[in-house]
SEKOLVEX-534551 format. One record per residue (C-alpha): residue in three letters; x, y, z. Coordinates in pm, 1 decimal. Each point is the difference from the previous one (the first is absolute). Last residue first. Example, Ala and Ser with C-alpha at 12.3 -4.5 7.8 and 13.67 -1.06 7.14 Angstrom:
% SEKOLVEX-534551
   residuo         xx         yy         zz
       SER     1367.0     -106.0      714.0
       ALA     -137.0     -344.0       66.0
***
This chain:
% SEKOLVEX-534551
   residuo         xx         yy         zz
       TYR     -928.4    -1548.4     1516.5
       GLY      -88.4     -365.5       33.0
       PRO     -323.1        8.4     -196.5
       ASN      -53.0      239.2     -289.6
       GLN     -134.4      331.5      123.5
       THR     -362.2      107.2      -32.2
       ILE     -126.8      290.9     -210.7
       THR     -218.7      289.6      106.1
       GLY      104.7       69.8      355.4
       LYS      217.3      296.4      -87.7
       ASN      276.1     -144.3      216.6
       ILE       40.4     -281.4     -243.5
       GLU      104.4      244.7     -274.6
       SER      263.7      162.2      222.2
       GLN      124.3     -350.0       94.4
       PRO       93.8      -49.5     -360.4
       PHE     -140.0     -329.0     -140.3
       PRO      217.7     -302.6       53.2
       GLU      119.8     -228.7     -288.7
       LEU      -96.8     -363.7      -20.8
       PHE      188.2     -314.4       88.1
       MET      185.8      224.3      237.5
       ALA     -225.4      -73.7      295.8
       PRO      158.3     -345.9       11.8
       SER      319.0      168.0      124.3
       TRP      349.8        8.2     -159.4
       PHE      309.6      192.6       87.8
       ALA      321.9      -52.4     -199.4
       GLN      306.6     -156.9      155.2
       TYR      324.1      143.5     -135.4
       TYR      302.9      -75.1     -218.8
       GLU       27.5     -365.8       73.1
       ALA      315.5     -155.5     -137.9
       GLU       97.5     -177.1     -326.3
       TRP      357.3      -67.0      -99.4
       TYR      276.6      116.3     -229.9
       THR      366.9      -76.7      -49.3
       ASP      304.9      132.4     -184.9
       ILE     -156.5      241.2     -249.3
       THR      280.5      169.1     -189.6
       SER      -92.2     -139.1     -339.0
       LYS     -340.8      166.9       15.5
       ASP      147.2      351.9        3.3
       TYR      126.5      230.7      265.7
       PRO       56.2      367.9      -56.3
       TRP      210.0       31.1      211.6
       THR      297.5     -223.3       61.6
       ALA       25.5     -361.0       75.4
       GLY      285.0     -108.5      221.0
       ALA     -207.4     -224.3      223.7
       LYS     -285.1     -154.0     -185.9
       ILE     -344.0      159.4       49.3
       ASN     -256.0     -144.3      235.5
       PHE     -352.4       18.7     -134.9
       THR     -316.3        1.9      214.3
       PHE     -329.3     -139.5     -127.0
       SER     -349.9       94.9       98.4
       ARG     -277.9      -94.6      238.2
       MET     -338.4      120.5      128.5
       SER     -126.5     -225.9      284.4
       GLY     -361.9       51.8       91.3
       GLY     -270.4      212.6     -174.3
       CYS     -120.9      104.1     -337.2
       ILE      140.4     -324.6     -140.4
       GLY      292.4     -152.1      195.1
       ASN     -182.6     -202.6      260.9
       ALA     -310.1      199.4       94.7
       ILE     -164.8      -51.1     -344.9
       ASP      166.2     -337.7      -41.8
       GLU     -323.9     -205.7       -4.5
       HIS     -157.9      247.9     -240.2
       LYS     -335.5      126.5      109.0
       TRP      -83.5       -3.0     -369.6
       HIS     -133.1      352.6       21.6
       LYS      310.2      108.6      183.4
       VAL      236.5     -168.0     -235.4
       ASP     -165.0      159.1     -307.5
       PHE      -10.3      354.5      145.7
       TYR      369.1       68.2       74.5
       ARG      113.2     -226.7     -289.7
       HIS     -180.1      187.4     -283.5
       ASN      157.8      343.0       12.5
       GLU      203.8      -35.8     -325.7
       SER      337.0      -24.4      179.8
       PHE       28.9     -375.6      -73.1
       PHE     -298.1      -93.3     -215.3
       GLU      143.7     -314.9     -180.4
       ILE      186.3     -125.8      308.6
       ALA     -278.6       33.6      254.9
       LYS     -258.4     -120.9     -257.8
       GLU      205.8     -306.2      -69.1
       ARG       27.8      -73.1      374.1
       GLN     -375.8       26.8       45.7
       ILE      -44.1     -238.3     -297.4
       ILE      248.3     -250.5      150.9
       LYS     -164.4       16.1      342.4
       ARG     -346.5      -66.7     -154.2
       LEU      150.0     -285.8     -200.4
       LYS      101.8     -173.3      320.9
       ALA     -345.8       40.5      157.3
       GLN     -184.4     -104.9     -313.8
       ASP      212.7     -307.6      -82.8
       THR       49.1       18.2     -376.4
       GLU      374.0       76.3      -31.4
       THR      116.7        8.9     -363.8
       ILE      183.9      331.3      -25.4
       SER      141.9       61.9     -345.4
       PRO      365.8       68.2      -51.6
       LEU      136.5      355.5       64.8
       GLY       93.6      265.5     -255.7
       ALA     -202.1      270.3      163.1
       ARG     -259.0      -40.0     -273.3
       ASN      -37.7     -356.0      116.5
       HIS     -114.0      116.7      351.4
       VAL     -240.0      258.0     -143.0
       LYS     -190.9     -230.5     -241.3
       ASN       76.7     -283.2      244.3
       LEU     -241.4      137.4      255.1
       ASN     -281.9       20.0     -249.7
       GLU       23.3     -356.7     -116.8
       LEU       81.2     -116.9      349.5
       ALA     -328.7      138.9      139.2
       LYS     -198.6     -126.4     -290.2
       THR      119.1     -359.5       74.0
       SER      -26.6       57.7      371.3
       ASN     -377.5       57.9      -21.4
       GLY     -122.7      -15.5      368.5
       TYR     -148.4      349.3       36.2
       GLU      298.1      107.0      211.1
       ASN      238.1     -109.8     -278.4
       TYR     -210.9      171.0     -261.2
       ALA        7.6      327.2      199.7
       GLU      377.9       -2.1       56.0
       ALA       93.3      -84.7     -353.5
       LEU     -259.7      246.5     -127.4
       ASN      148.6      276.8      213.1
       LEU      341.2     -100.6     -130.8
       TYR     -116.4       40.9     -360.4
       THR     -177.9      328.2       76.5
       GLU      307.2      137.5      181.0
       ALA      226.3      -81.1     -298.2
       LEU     -229.4      227.0     -206.2
       ARG      117.8      322.3      157.5
       PHE     -197.4      221.6      231.7
       LEU      148.1      296.0      199.9
       PRO      337.0       -1.0     -179.7
       PHE      199.7      303.2      124.6
       GLU      109.6      210.3     -292.3
       PHE      366.8       91.9       54.0
       TRP      197.4      310.0       75.8
       THR      375.4       20.0       33.0
       ARG       98.8      -29.2     -367.0
       SER      378.6        5.5      -29.3
       GLY       13.7     -341.2     -172.8
       ALA     -339.7     -164.7       42.4
       LYS       94.4     -319.4     -178.0
       TYR     -195.5     -197.9      264.8
       TYR      -87.6      245.6      281.5
       PHE     -321.0     -130.2      164.7
       LYS      189.8     -231.6      231.0
       THR      348.9      117.0       99.8
       ARG      -34.9      -54.5      370.1
       ASP      304.2      -13.6      226.1
       GLY      220.2     -282.0      104.9
       LEU      112.4     -215.0      292.7
       LEU      146.8      302.8      159.2
       GLN       85.6      -31.5      368.8
       GLY      380.8       28.8       23.7
       LYS        6.3      106.6      365.8
       ASP      171.7      337.7      -43.5
       SER     -312.8      198.5       85.4
       GLY     -291.6     -213.0      105.5
       GLY     -108.1     -330.5     -128.1
       VAL      107.7     -353.5       88.3
       SER      227.9     -158.0      257.4
       ASN     -127.9     -305.9      178.2
       PRO      192.6     -299.6     -129.0
       PHE      278.4      102.1      -72.6
       ALA      155.8      329.7      114.6
       ASP      293.0     -208.4      134.3
       GLY      221.0       87.0     -299.5
       MET     -128.8      317.2     -158.7
       GLY      328.8       11.8     -208.5
       ILE      -95.6      281.1     -238.3
       LYS     -347.8      136.0       33.1
       GLY     -251.1       23.4     -270.7
       ASP     -215.7      265.1     -158.9
       TYR      -84.2       -9.2     -364.7
       GLY      152.4      157.9     -314.4
       ASN       24.8      376.7        8.8
       ARG     -376.1       46.1      -47.6
       GLY       38.8      341.0     -153.2
       TRP     -238.8      -72.2     -287.8
       GLY      234.1     -273.9     -123.2
       LEU      272.0     -177.0      196.8
       SER     -152.1     -353.6      -18.5
       THR      -81.4       84.1     -361.3
       TRP     -335.1      152.8     -103.9
       LYS      116.2      352.2      -83.1
       THR      283.4     -159.7     -199.3
       ASP     -250.7     -154.8     -245.9
       GLY      149.8     -314.0     -154.9
       PRO     -296.1     -214.3      100.9
       ASN     -305.6      181.6      136.8
       ASN     -210.1     -279.8      150.7
       MET      306.0     -176.9      146.1
       ALA       73.6      257.7      266.1
       ASP      369.5      -38.1       67.9
       HIS      111.3     -246.9      264.0
       GLY      172.0       31.9      338.8
       ALA     -319.6      -48.4      193.2
       PHE     -290.8      -91.3     -222.9
       LYS     -176.9      255.6     -214.4
       ILE     -353.2     -135.6       30.0
       ASP     -328.7      -42.3     -197.3
       ALA      129.6      -88.3     -347.2
       LEU      252.1     -246.1      141.2
       ALA     -263.2     -143.1      237.2
       ARG     -244.4      -54.2     -291.7
       PRO      267.1     -191.6     -191.5
       GLU       32.5     -285.2      243.9
       ILE      309.3      -36.1      226.8
       SER      305.5     -183.8     -132.6
       ALA      257.5      275.9      -35.8
       VAL     -107.6      167.0      324.9
       ASN       35.3     -331.2      183.3
       GLU      338.4      -72.2     -149.2
       LEU      132.5      341.4      101.4
       TRP     -130.6      -38.0      354.3
       ASP      152.4     -351.2       29.7
       SER      332.0      139.8     -112.7
       GLY       -8.8      245.0      288.5
       LYS       26.3     -294.7      233.5
       ARG     -284.8      -80.8      241.7
       PRO       -3.5       87.3      370.6
       ALA       29.6     -277.3      257.8
       ALA     -225.4     -213.0      221.4
       ASP     -314.0      130.8     -163.8
       GLY     -264.7      111.5      257.3
       ILE     -146.7      275.6     -217.1
       ALA       -1.0     -126.9     -360.3
       PRO      241.7       17.3     -287.9
       TRP     -156.8      -61.0     -338.9
       SER      -58.7     -299.2     -227.5
       MET     -241.9       70.1     -287.8
       GLU     -282.8     -238.9      -69.4
       THR      -53.3     -153.7     -344.1
       GLY     -160.1      169.5     -300.6
       ASP      309.8      -12.8     -224.0
       ASN       66.4      372.3       55.6
       LYS        3.2      -56.0      378.1
       TYR     -325.6      114.2      146.9
       TYR      -67.4      327.0      177.7
       LEU     -161.0       -7.1      348.6
       LYS      329.0       30.9      181.5
       VAL       33.4      357.3     -120.2
       HIS     -310.2      108.2      191.2
       ASN       98.3      -97.5      354.9
       SER      355.6       83.4     -102.9
       LEU     -101.5      365.3       36.1
       LEU       92.5      241.9     -266.3
       GLY      132.8      347.8       86.9
       SER     -225.0      299.2       25.2
       GLU       92.8      218.5      299.4
       GLY      205.1     -252.6      194.9
       ASN      304.0      196.6       94.1
       ASP      210.0     -186.5     -258.0
       PHE     -257.7       81.7     -263.6
       ARG       34.7      369.8       66.7
       ASN      376.0      -38.2       20.2
       TRP       10.3     -135.5     -355.8
       THR     -146.3      315.1     -160.9
       TRP     -368.4       23.9      -65.3
       TYR      -36.0      378.1      -49.1
       ALA      232.0      -16.3     -304.3
       SER     -278.6     -165.2     -193.2
       CYS      -31.7     -368.1      -87.1
       ASN     -212.2     -125.2      295.1
       ASN     -310.6      175.1     -140.4
       TYR     -277.3     -160.9      201.9
       LEU        1.8      252.2      285.8
       PHE       21.7      307.4     -221.7
       ILE     -209.1     -145.2     -277.8
       TYR     -327.5       73.0      186.7
       THR       40.4      369.7      -18.8
       SER      -75.7      248.4      278.3
       TYR      275.6     -138.4      212.3
       ASP      275.0      148.5     -214.6
       GLN      205.7      -94.4     -304.8
       ALA     -194.2      168.6     -274.4
       THR        8.3     -173.3     -333.9
       SER     -373.1      -13.5      -43.0
       ASN     -151.4     -255.2     -245.3
       ASN     -336.5      -53.3      163.0
       LYS     -145.4     -285.4     -204.0
       PHE     -122.6     -234.8      267.8
       ALA      -53.3     -310.2     -210.0
       LEU     -303.7     -190.2     -127.2
       ILE      -45.2     -324.7     -202.0
       ILE      371.4      -36.3      -63.9
       GLU      112.2     -320.0     -175.4
       LYS       38.4      175.8     -339.8
       ASN      262.8      240.3      115.7
       GLY      -97.2      360.4       51.9
       PRO      302.6       98.3      202.5
       THR      267.0     -273.4       10.4
       SER       83.4     -111.0      356.5
       THR     -210.7     -283.0      134.5
       ALA      -90.1     -176.9     -322.6
       THR      333.7       81.8     -158.2
       ALA      201.1     -145.4      283.5
       TYR     -216.8     -317.5        3.5
       ASP       48.0      -56.7     -373.8
       LYS      364.9      100.8      -16.3
       PHE      102.4     -230.6      284.3
       ALA     -207.6     -296.7     -128.1
       ASP       95.9       24.8     -371.6
       GLY     -249.6     -254.5     -132.2
       THR     -232.5      260.8     -162.8
       SER     -247.8       23.4      290.2
       ILE     -155.1      340.0       61.6
       LEU     -346.8      -80.8      133.2
       SER     -258.2      151.7     -223.3
       VAL     -207.8      315.3      -65.7
       GLY      -91.0       45.9     -363.4
       ASN     -365.4       71.6       49.2
       ALA     -188.5     -315.3      -68.1
       ALA      224.0     -226.1      205.5
       ALA        3.1      253.6      285.1
       TRP     -381.7       13.3       18.5
       THR      -20.2     -378.7       21.8
       LEU      276.8      -11.4      256.9
       VAL     -177.6      262.3      217.3
       ALA     -328.7     -195.2      -26.5
       GLU      190.8     -309.6      119.2
       ASN       93.3      205.9      305.6
       ALA     -359.1       81.4       81.6
       GLU     -124.0     -358.9      -58.0
       ILE      271.8     -144.0      220.8
       ALA      -64.0      252.6      277.0
       ASP     -372.4      -88.6        3.9
       ASN      102.9     -362.6        8.6
       TRP      212.7       70.0      307.3
       ARG     -296.7      161.6      160.6
       GLU     -173.6     -325.7      -64.2
       LYS      201.4     -166.2      272.6
       ASP     -205.9      184.9      262.2
       SER      129.4       43.5      353.0
       ASN     -259.5      186.0      199.2
       GLY      -40.1      318.2      200.8
       PHE      125.6      224.1     -277.5
       CYS      288.8      148.8      200.4
       ILE      118.0      339.3      113.4
       LEU     -303.3      230.2       18.4
       ASN     -238.4     -300.3       47.1
       ASN      167.0      -55.2      339.4
       LEU     -173.0      309.4      126.2
       GLU     -221.0     -168.2      259.2
       GLY      310.9     -116.5      181.1
       ASN      325.2       93.2     -168.6
       ASN      181.6     -322.9       85.8
       LEU      346.3       -7.9     -153.1
       TYR       98.1     -177.7     -318.1
       PRO     -371.7      -18.6      -88.6
       THR     -216.7     -319.2       25.6
       ALA     -199.3     -171.1     -275.1
       SER      275.8       76.7     -245.9
       ASN       60.9      139.3     -347.4
       PHE      137.6      335.3      122.5
       LEU      337.3     -102.1      131.9
       PRO      -16.1     -336.6     -179.6
       ARG       25.3      126.4     -362.6
       ALA     -307.8       15.7     -216.7
       ALA      -86.5      368.0       50.8
       PHE      371.4       90.3      -64.7
       MET      -18.3     -179.8     -334.9
       LEU     -336.3      174.7      -72.8
       ALA      157.4      340.4       47.2
       ARG      283.2      -96.4     -232.2
       ALA     -239.7     -116.7     -272.1
       LYS     -219.1      311.2       26.6
       ILE      299.6      231.8      -39.1
       ALA      130.6     -212.1     -293.9
       LEU     -340.7       16.8     -179.4
       VAL       10.3      374.9       61.3
       VAL      340.1       18.4     -164.7
       GLY     -101.1     -214.4     -297.5
       GLN     -295.3      220.2      -79.2
       THR      251.8      282.1      -44.1
       MET      125.1      285.7      220.8
       ARG      273.4      226.9     -115.8
       GLY      366.0     -103.0      -60.6
       THR       -9.9       60.1     -379.0
       TYR     -241.0      283.6      -82.0
       GLU      187.7      125.3     -309.3
       ALA       23.1     -358.5     -131.6
       LYS     -384.2      -45.4       23.0
       GLN     -113.0     -207.3      296.1
       LYS      -95.7     -359.1      -16.4
       ALA     -321.8     -175.2      113.9
       PRO     -154.4      342.8        9.9
       LEU     -164.2      121.7      322.9
       GLY     -358.3       89.1       80.9
       ALA     -150.6     -341.7       77.2
       TYR      313.7     -104.0      188.8
       ALA      -34.8      296.7      234.2
       GLU     -347.1     -102.5      113.2
       ASP      106.3     -366.6       44.7
       CYS      307.3      105.8      191.0
       LEU     -196.4      231.8      226.6
       ASP     -251.1     -281.1       68.7
       ILE      275.1     -248.1       82.1
       ILE      166.0      243.4      239.9
       HIS     -335.0       73.0      168.4
       GLN      -60.3     -377.7       28.4
       LEU      323.9      -37.7      183.6
       THR      -84.9      276.6      242.6
       GLU     -345.7     -143.7       62.1
       GLU      138.2     -346.5       80.2
       LEU      262.9      145.0      235.0
       THR     -270.7      194.6      179.3
       ALA      -29.0      375.8      -48.7
       ARG      172.7      232.8      246.9
       GLY     -185.4      305.6      121.2
       ALA     -127.3      308.0     -190.4
       SER      -43.0      302.0      224.8
       LEU       88.2      276.1     -241.7
       ASP     -343.0      152.8      -40.5
       ASP       52.9      247.6     -283.9
       SER       15.8      383.0       31.6
       ALA      378.2       22.8      -70.3
       GLU      -44.8     -202.6     -316.2
       PHE       94.6     -364.8      -44.5
       SER       82.5     -137.0     -338.2
       ARG     -207.8     -302.3     -104.0
       THR      -47.5     -368.1       62.3
       VAL      178.3      -55.9      330.9
       ILE       11.8     -341.9      167.9
       PRO      168.0       -4.4      339.7
       VAL      255.2     -276.9       51.2
       GLY      -16.5     -383.2       48.9
       GLY      335.6     -176.5       14.7
       TYR      290.1      235.0       69.1
       ARG      296.4      -62.1     -231.3
       TYR     -164.8     -256.0     -230.8
       PHE     -306.9      215.7      -59.8
       MET      182.0      334.9       11.0
       GLY      206.2     -102.5     -306.0
       MET     -312.6     -111.5     -190.6
       TYR     -175.3      320.8      104.7
       ARG      282.1      206.4     -159.5
       TYR       -8.9     -204.5     -321.0
       ALA     -378.4       29.2      -19.3
       ILE       23.6      381.1       40.9
       LEU      257.0       -1.5     -285.1
       ALA     -239.4     -210.4     -212.2
       THR     -277.9      251.9       62.1
       VAL      246.9      277.9      -97.7
       GLU       57.2     -177.2     -330.6
       ALA     -370.3      -69.2      -72.9
       LYS      -83.4      367.0       45.9
       ILE      293.7       89.8     -220.6
       MET     -138.0     -239.6     -263.3
       ASP     -343.1      161.3       13.6
       LYS      147.8      351.6      -40.5
       GLU      202.3     -104.4     -305.5
       ASP     -308.0     -165.0     -153.5
       GLN     -202.7      313.4       71.6
       THR      251.8      209.2     -192.2
       MET      212.2      260.6      177.2
       ASP       13.5      375.6      -69.0
       GLU     -287.4       90.3      238.5
       VAL      117.6     -158.9      324.2
       LEU     -295.8        5.3      243.0
       ASP      -56.0     -370.9      -52.2
       ILE      318.4      -67.8      185.7
       ASN     -156.0      125.5      320.8
       GLU     -126.0     -307.3      191.6
       LYS      275.8     -232.1     -118.7
       VAL      275.3      248.7       67.4
       ILE     -140.2       77.4      343.1
       TYR      -31.7     -377.3       62.3
       CYS      366.8      -49.3      -68.8
       GLN      109.0      272.6      237.6
       ARG     -232.6     -139.8      263.0
       ILE      165.6     -348.8      -41.8
       VAL      343.3      161.0       24.5
       SER      -82.5      200.0      312.8
       TRP     -147.2     -309.7      148.1
       ASN      288.4     -236.9      -49.8
       LYS      250.3      269.9      108.8
       ALA     -169.6       19.0      341.0
       TRP       94.1     -357.7       92.5
       ASN      370.9       32.9      -66.3
       GLU      125.5     -358.1       38.8
       SER      294.2     -183.2      157.4
       GLY     -160.4      -11.7      340.9
       ALA     -184.8      327.1       57.3
       SER        8.4      327.3     -179.1
       SER     -273.8      272.0        9.0
       GLY       95.0      101.5      353.3
       ASN       -9.3      375.3      -60.8
       SER      363.0       74.3      100.7
       SER      124.0     -334.8     -126.0
       ASP      -70.7      110.1     -350.1
       THR      242.0     -254.3     -134.4
       ALA      160.2     -208.8      274.0
       ASP      380.8       23.8       41.1
       SER      -16.5      109.5      364.2
       GLY     -166.9     -326.8       91.5
       ALA     -159.5     -220.1     -258.1
       GLY     -362.1      111.3       37.7
       ASN     -223.0       60.5      306.1
       VAL     -202.0     -323.9      -15.3
       SER      329.1     -185.8      -12.9
       LEU      130.7     -296.1     -202.3
       GLY      277.9     -190.5      169.9
       GLN      262.3      112.3      247.8
       GLN      346.0      -71.2     -145.1
       ALA      -85.6      -85.2     -365.2
       ILE     -263.5      278.6       -3.8
       PHE      244.0      260.4      135.3
       TYR      268.6     -111.7     -246.1
       THR     -249.3       28.6     -278.9
       GLY      -81.8      358.2       93.2
       HIS      367.7       90.5      -26.4
       TRP      194.6      181.4      270.0
       SER      187.7     -309.3      116.3
       ALA      125.3      -87.5     -350.2
       GLY     -179.2     -242.7     -221.9
       ARG     -188.2     -326.9       66.1
       ASN      223.5     -204.7     -227.8
       ILE     -132.7     -154.6     -316.4
       GLU     -240.2     -280.6      -95.7
       GLY     -135.8     -102.7      338.3
       SER     -332.9      171.5      -21.8
       ILE       56.3      327.2      186.8
       ALA      284.6      143.1     -221.9
       GLY     -176.5     -132.4     -313.7
       LEU     -289.3      243.5       80.3
       THR      229.8      282.6      -87.6
       GLY      181.9      260.8      205.4
       HIS       10.6      358.7      109.0
       THR     -303.6      225.9       10.4
       TYR     -249.5     -196.2      202.9
       GLY     -373.7      -72.9      -55.6
       LEU       56.7      -99.4     -358.3
       GLY      -89.2      179.0     -322.9
       GLY      320.6      198.8      -53.0
       PRO      202.5     -314.7        6.5
       LEU     -224.7     -260.7     -166.3
       GLY     -292.8     -184.0      155.7
       HIS     -261.8      214.4     -175.6
       ILE      179.3      211.0     -265.0
       LEU     -274.4     -100.5     -237.7
       ALA     -271.3      230.3      134.8
       ASN      203.7      322.9       22.5
       SER      168.9      -22.8     -338.5
       TYR     -314.3     -115.4     -184.3
       CYS     -223.3      266.6      162.9
       SER      254.5      264.5      -87.9
       MET       -8.4     -121.5     -359.8
       LEU     -378.6       49.0        4.8
       ALA       38.1      355.6      125.0
       ALA      240.4       70.8     -278.5
       GLU     -247.0     -146.6     -244.6
       ALA     -265.5      239.1      130.6
       ASN      231.1      298.0      -39.1
       LYS       83.7      -85.1     -364.3
       LYS     -359.2      -76.6      -80.4
       THR     -100.2      344.3      119.6
       SER     -222.6      164.3      263.1
       PHE       -6.8     -301.1      230.7
       VAL      277.5      107.2      233.8
       ALA      -98.6      371.3      -17.8
       ASP     -365.8      -58.0       74.5
       ARG       98.2     -244.0      276.4
       ASP      194.0      259.0      192.2
       VAL      373.0       73.2       29.3
       THR      107.8      268.3      241.5
       GLY      -62.2     -207.6      308.7
       THR     -276.4      -83.3      247.0
       THR     -228.9     -305.0      -16.9
       ASP      175.8     -187.5      279.7
       PRO     -212.1     -302.6       67.5
       LYS     -163.3      -25.7      341.4
       GLN      142.3     -295.7      185.9
       LEU     -117.4     -350.1      -41.1
       PHE      331.9     -118.4     -148.8
       PHE      311.2      205.9       45.8
       ASP      124.3      354.6      -61.7
       CYS     -239.9        1.5     -293.3
       SER      123.6       81.5     -348.3
       THR     -198.6       85.2     -308.1
       LEU       55.5      357.4     -105.8
       ALA      361.0       42.7       97.8
       LEU       29.7     -355.9     -133.5
       LEU      -52.9      132.0     -351.7
       GLY      342.3      147.8      -16.6
       LEU      -54.9      146.1     -344.0
       VAL      284.4      -33.0     -250.1
       ALA      278.3     -136.0      223.9
       LEU     -124.5     -355.3      -15.4
       ILE       41.5       -0.1     -379.9
       LYS      379.8       -3.2       -0.6
       THR       30.2     -296.1      235.4
       ILE     -282.5     -185.4     -169.9
       ASN      194.9      -50.9     -321.8
       LYS     -276.5      -69.3     -247.3
       MET     -141.8     -351.2        2.6
***
């Protein structure tokens, strides 16, 4: 795909297509009109690229309901952030109908609520429909090109509906662009109707898309992408939150907005068929799991290298800007912005909640400090643990006192690189054990994220993987296990587990295997926006106990007396685990709230508990 960042400046199509928020009269003012947008192929393609950028940023910084933070900061992967961050507000008080405090995007008009920007969904969908409805006006474009663009924006609409489906449940169904004269009173569709709409959009887009794009169109929609959209939607349909006779909270006569009203095992079979279709497409079109036998390189390549053969779809916005308008700002832990003191103060450091999920490199369990230990552990134990942890952890994390291992020999990625100045510790903390963790001068820095930056050098941007084939294999492992076929579940699980350099899983008990698969997904998709939604739709047993809510923990490092700045790993005297904060959880948070401003219009109904 062409570099979206450069193309976005061409037209500013959103001046034509935006609504302040859903069910409000669309703004049809502006200096750019449809005749200008669809007068030439160049302008129309710029409009299409704008659709891509605005649709696919869903769930990434710039497409969230708050300006500072990532979903990992409210799912038990990384710290909640500083006190002015939206993620901090959510961790402290839960999801809100009025947005994430002072950090909420568009808080003045109420379009944000929870972690989501409700209004953005509808401005993007309308933008896509305007392209679909007007592309035939372009005179210097072939009919085949026009038909493919129609299919592409249909797929983008399906992508956005898929995201709303597992965030909200049933949502209004829109099938064209609204005009100022239209009746804007559409209410929420049922959960079943919303799912069927996604499937119908996918089927329509599939018929108009190529199996594989030409080289110059790399990164644009293919049949494989819409198969992956359908497969993910059907996975969420099969999980217990929706696939139930009773909802997570009683919604009275409107229960069909948030659950199917029955528990049907065949929904898992639907998910199996959809994910197997993705594998069939992948095998025919050069998309495959990267598995050469070098576990570190294979996983790091799959998650970091732009355009690698495991990627089905990525967000290809290659901006280098370091501000809140770009999604890389809060993922890019290798720029000068993310100096050691920012991690020390809890902005984006790793939580031990997540790090304890990784396996030892021989597939056995790691041994870590725990709250309640009688004494801190020696620094030598820390060094041994980092040396023996599985390769995915080494690609994901720059551990305290260590250089980033995914850019070996590059001084920008050493413990002192990018202005990090090592890591924070305190000499001679003495009686700080067992409770000291976090805050200035307290030594809280288990590690910071390096995922997505394998062999990146000075490159600050990365292409966020929206769908990669590892998800398909783990979806199949999950679905086959729930359908009662442990043999096929293990076959698919071990594709990913073995790629990580770990010995095969052999467990066949359904409940135990379910936990293993959920753990595998948590590890494999760290920082890829899976965890926050997966655990909620599974009603995970630890969802209020260290995932999304409950005790959030990290490690504190005591530095040997006499050590001088900058510290290195050899100066660690002791370390221990302590609670960093208690995160808020309420059963209402299984789904996102709608903005109160939308509820006040009397057209749509709020999800229960808000």
